[in-house]
N, C-alpha and C positions, 0 to 999 in steps of 0.2 A: 723303161722310161727313157726319154730322149730330150735333148735340146735341139729344136729344129729352127733354122734360120732360112727364110725364103725371100729372095729378091730384095735384100736390104740395100738401100742407098742412103748416103749421108753427105750433105754439103755444108761446109762451114761458110759463114758470112755470105749466104746466098744473095744473089742480085746486087752485089757490091763489087768494087774493084778488087776486093780481097777474096773473092769466091774461090773455094778449093773443094774439089770433089774427093772426099776421103774414102768413101766406100762406093763401089760400083757394081750393083747387082750381085751382092754376095749371097750365096746359098751354101749352107753347111748343116750337117747333122752330127751331133756329139752324143754318143751313147753313155748311159749311166755306167759308172765304174771305169771309164777311160782315164788314162794319164796322157793328156794332150799337151804337146809343146807348140808354141807359136813363135815364129821368127820372121824377121823382115827389117828393112831399113827404118830409121826414124822417118815418120811421115808416110809409111807404107799402108797404114790403115789398121794395124793390129790392135793398138790401144783403143781406137774408136770402136772397133768390133767388140772387144770385151766389155766396154762400158755400156753397150746396149744390153748385155746379158743380165744385168741386174737393175736396169731402168735408170741408170745415171744420165743417159742421153735419151731424149724423147725421140721416138721412132718417127722418121719423116716419110718413109715408104716401105712397103713390104710387110712381113709378118714375123713374129718370133714367138715360139711356144717353148716354155721352159717347164718341163715336167707337168704339162697340162695347165700352166699359167699362161694365158694368151695375151700377147701385146700386139696392138694394131695402131696405126696412126689415128690421132685425135680421140682415142679412147681415154677417158678420165675415170679411173677406178682406183681410189686410194687403198682399198682393201687388197686388191690384186698386187699393187706395188709393194705394200707391206709384206705380203706373203712372198713375193719375189725376192725381196732383200733379206728375208729370213732364210730363203732357200739357197741363194747365191751369195757367198761371202767374198768380198773384194779386199785384197791386201795390196795397197799401192806401194810404189817405189819409195824407199825411206819412210816406212810407216811409223817409225819412232818419233818423227816430227809431228805426228798427230796426237801424241799423248798430251793430256791437258789437266787431268784431275790431280789432287794433292796426294793421293795414295794409289798404289798399284791396284788394290782391290776395287776402289771406286772406278778406276779407269776401265778395268775389265768388265765391270758390272754395267757400264753405260748402255751397251747394246741390249742385253737381256731386260733391263728395266724399261727401255723404250718399247719392248715387245709386250709389255703389260703383264709380265710374270709376277707371281707373288714373291715376297722377300726370301722365303725359304728356298724356292726354286732358283732364284737369282744367286743366292749364296752357294748352292750346290753346283751350279754351272760354273761360277767363277773359280771355285776351288779345283774342279776337274780340269778346266781349261788351263789354269796356271800349271798344274801338274803335268798335263799333256805336252806342254811346250818345254818341259824339262826343268822347271823351277820349283823351289821348295815353298809351298804356300805359306806356312807359318813364318818362315824367315823373311818373306818378301812382301806379304800382303799390306803391311802398314808403312812400307817405305815409300818415299817420294819417287816417282818414275825418273825424275831428272838426276837422281843420285846414282842411278844404275850405269853399268857399262853399256857400250853401244850394242853389243850382242844381246844383253839382257833386255834392253829397251825394245829391240826388235821382237824378241820373244813375247814380251808383254803386249805389244801392239797386235801380234798375231793371236795371242790368247783372247784379246777383246773381240776378234772376229769369230774364233772357235767357240766362244761362250754362247753364241747364237745358234750353234749346232747346224751350220749350213750343210746341205747335201752336196753342194758344189763349192769348191774353194778355188778362187782365181788369184794368182800372185803375179804382179808385174815387176820384173827384175828383182826377185827376192834376195839375191846376194849382192846387190849393188853396194859398193863402198866398203865391203868387208874384206879382211885379210884372208889368206888361204884357209887358215884354221876355222875362222868364222863362217866362210862359205861352206866348208865341209859340214859344219854343225847344222846350218840351215837346210842344206840339201837332205841330210839324214832326217831332220825334223819333218820336212815335207812328206817324205816317204812314210814316216811314222803316222802323220796325221791322216794320210790317205787310208791307211789300214784301220785306224782307231776312231776316226771322226767323220771325215768328208770323203766318201768313196770316189767322187769325180773331181779330178784336179786338172786345172788348166794353168800353165805357166808360160809367161812371156819372158824371153831372155835374149840378150844380144850375144851371149856366150854360147855358141853352138856346141862346143865340146861339153859344156855343162849340161845342156838340155838333153843331149843324146844319152846321158847316163841313166835317165829315168823315163823319158817319154816313150810310149809305145807307138805313137803316131805324131807326125809333125805337119802343121799347116804353115805354108810359106806365103806371106803377103808381099805383093809388089804392086805399087802404083794403084792402091785401092782395090785390087782384085786378089783372088786366091791363085797363086802361081802353081803351087803343088799342095796336095793333101795325100800323104802316103805313109805307110808304115815306115818306121825309122830305118829298117834294114834295106828298104827299096829307094828311099829318097835320094841317097847320095850316088845312085847310078846316074843321076842327072847333075853331077858335080860341074861339068863344063857349062851347062846352061845357067847354073846358079852363079858361077864365077863370072860369066859374061855380063850379068846385071849387077855385079859388085857385091854379091852376098858371100858371106863367110861359109866355109865348109870345115869339118873337123880336121885337126892336124893329121890324124892317121889317114884320112881320105886324101888329103893333099899329097902325102908321101906315096900312097898307093897309085894315084893318078900319074905322078911323075915316073914311078917305076914302070907302069904299064906303057907309057910313052917311050920308054927306053927298052921295051921288049921283055920286061919281067912280068909274066902273067901270074896273078895271085888268085887263088880259088876262094869262093865264098864272098859274102857281103862284108866289106871293110868299113867299120864305123869307129870303133875304139882302138886304142893302142893295143889292147888285148887281142882284138881281131887281127890286127896287123902282124903282131908277133906270131900268132898261131899260123897265119897264112905263110909267113916267111919260113917257119920251121917245117911246114908240110912241103 
């Protein structure tokens, strides 16, 4: 199964003085089971792109097929939209700000209830989702979300998405605002969820060092278009081109580029600090 995006364009505030072309003929295929990273400047089109994948933005032109759920402009099919949002789970930046119920259990149950599931199935999914994100169900289910720590709130918010059992999990800047320990915990959680719940994961991040830790493939957006779409170990062979348009590259890649310019040739693809140390030793 695949997600197939064909010739998608999107214009904000069309035919007004504030018109902005956010997506320009984007074509992309994402295979089931991939761990896809998306990077790019603010305003590059990456967030607009992912919001099309679960129907949050109405398609203006082109076609999108998400595991045989087909979206085309002007098609109004509520059952397809409901299926799509059950298939593609979206975790926004700072998801803890979207908590609103008076207990954790009620908050996590909101999505499954809206899917029309019976009470027993809702309870089963809520318990499993809370445990999947590393929290103790009995300890936390009756607590108010607003009494929790920042890291716990984020896990509860993610549990609310996981409880709908999406096959695709999209996370927009999942570690934003967290301290180093909190970031490490969330990154480990994402890897765990890919294995246990949602086999296809798409992550947007401004932290390129962070995204290279888990993504097998990276899509780079620039000015509404896909600038690169490459396996991670090939992308940073284009470091100079990325730097030329103001995009970040991993710290290890920056060091490797400087060394090469000084005549120090390093073998193999350099992405992480581990890669750099290996190449230096060899």
